[in-house]
N, C-alpha and C positions, 0 to 999 in steps of 0.2 A: 089607659093602661097594660090593662091585662091581651091588648091586640101584640106583644111581645112575647106573651106565654106559648101563643097557637104555630107557633114557626118553626118547629119540630113537627108539626103532624100539620102543618101546609105542604100537599102536594107541589104547590109551584116554587116553592122554598126550594125541597126539598131535589128538586132536577134541578133546579139555577144549582145548588151547592157540585151535583156530580158534572154538570154540564165547564163552572168551574174549575177540576180537574183535572182532564180530560186531557193530552195533549193538542186532539185535534178534534174539531166541530163532527167531520166525518164517521173517528174516529168511534163518537158514545151517542150521533145520533142519530139509526138507526131503523131501517124500518119495522124489521120484527118489533122495536122498541118504545117508535112509536106511534106507529101507525094502526095497531092493534083495539078494538075496544076494549076501556080497559088501559090503559098503553099512557102513555108520555098526553102524546096530543089528548085524546080520553081526556086525563087526570086539570091538563090545563083546564081545559075549558069546567069540567067541577068544580076548580078549585074558585075562576072565576065567577063562580053560578053562588059559591058560599054563601051558607048562611047567616052567618054571625054578621051582616052587614058590612059598612064598605064602599067602599068604590065597585061597583059592575061595570065591567068594560062592555062596552054602546058597540056594537055589532057594526050600523058605520064607521066608530074607531078604528075597531077593526079593518076591518076589510083596506077603511084609509091606511092606514099603516104597509096591512098583507099590501099592498096599491105598489108602494115604494121597494119595500124590500124584496118585489117578482121584479120588480124591473130592474134594478138591485144586481140583484142575481142572476135573471135571466141575460146580461152586457156581460158581464164574471163569467158566467157557460162559458162564452161567443168566444169572450178573450181576457183570458186571465189577467192581461200583465196595464188592462181598463184603469182610465184613474181612480183612488178613491175615495176623492174628494166628497162624492154623494153618500159615504160611507159613514163618511165622518160627523156627515152634514145632518142625517138619525140622529146620535146622541141628543143632542140638542130640540130637535123637532121632541122627540120621545121626553125630552125630560119638563118638555113647556104641557103636553096633555095630560103627564103625570100632575106635573103642578098646578093641574087646570080640572085636575081629580074627574078624570077622564078614563084615565089605566088608572087600576088599582099602583101599586106600591109593586108589588112581589112578582107580578107580569111586564114591569121598568124592568127590572134587576136581571129578570131572565132574558129579557130581550137585548140587556147591555151584556149579559152574557157571552150572549155570543155573535153580536158587533166581539168585542173581544174579542175574541178566537178565527174572527173573520179579519181584522185589520191587521197579527200577524204574521207573513207567511201563507196565506192556507188557501188553496188548487182549486177547480175545478167542486173534485167530488164534496169537501167539504159549503161550496156554493148550493150547490144542486141540492146533501141531506137538508140545510137550512131551510132554501125554496120546499122544498116537501114537507118539514117538519111546518113551518107556516101555514102552509095548506091544508094538512091535516087538523092543525084547531080552527082552520073557520069551518070547515066539513064539518067539527064534529058542536060546532057551537049553533050554526045552521041547526043539525038535529036537537038538540035541547031548546030552537028555540021558542 
């Protein structure tokens, strides 16, 4: 039961809330906010490594998600008018991973919050910043491995 009590001190939960409040992803996902040590990407990885038990994110799973995200982002950065199907299809893939306990619930909610911002009139900068944010998460994950 006490999993719920920790939400307010979970960095991933806090970051997710900030993203939900933002009008645009690029407005909130700024390199100076997510890239430095102790920044959001670092905090997300620390949150995934939490000592409180619960699901941890396997590096292979993170890489798989990252590869898809990168692919979608790069296509959209090249051509913002590109079909959004792939973006929408990420939702069920993430839900499946979360349902199979391959991904912690807080990380799932973080990614969904980002996708929600990307599906509504996002521009190239939004996709670029999301890709950079994910790149930073993968990098910090590697450091702590």
